[in-house]
C-alpha positions, 0 to 999 in steps of 0.5 A: 628673647622669647624662648617659646618662639621657634628658633627660625622666628627668633632668628628672623626677628633679630636678623631684621633688627640687624639689617636695620642697625647695620644699614644705620651704621653703614650710613654714618660710616659712608657719610663721615667725610661728607659730614666733615666737609660740611662742618669745615665749610660751615666754619667759613673761609679759612685754610683747609688744614685749619678748618679740619683741625678745628672740626676734628677738635670739636664736640660736634665731631666727637659726638658724630664719631661716638654715634657712628661707633655706637651704631656699629657696636649695636649692629655687631651685637645683633649679629652675635645674637643671630649667630647664637640662635644659629648655634642653638639650632645646630645644637638642637639638630645634633641632639635630635640626630643623636636621639634618632640613632639610639 
């Protein structure tokens, strides 16, 4: 992060990245069952339980779940960065108030 930028600008930049990352993670999470269904249909005519077992055992499903978890982790990291900037602002505000009292 560029420490020469005001905290509000640092927060805005990270917040924008978080919104994008959170949206991407949410999209993967919300479409999980649709992706599973599509992968099961692509296997052809077979019992649902067998198709589900084969899909969930596949590398493609594992990759999808990994991508979903990594996207949520990235969004969470950005949210923590936002909170860090918010904490820095509160510390600065408290320090400034203490200087004014002296």
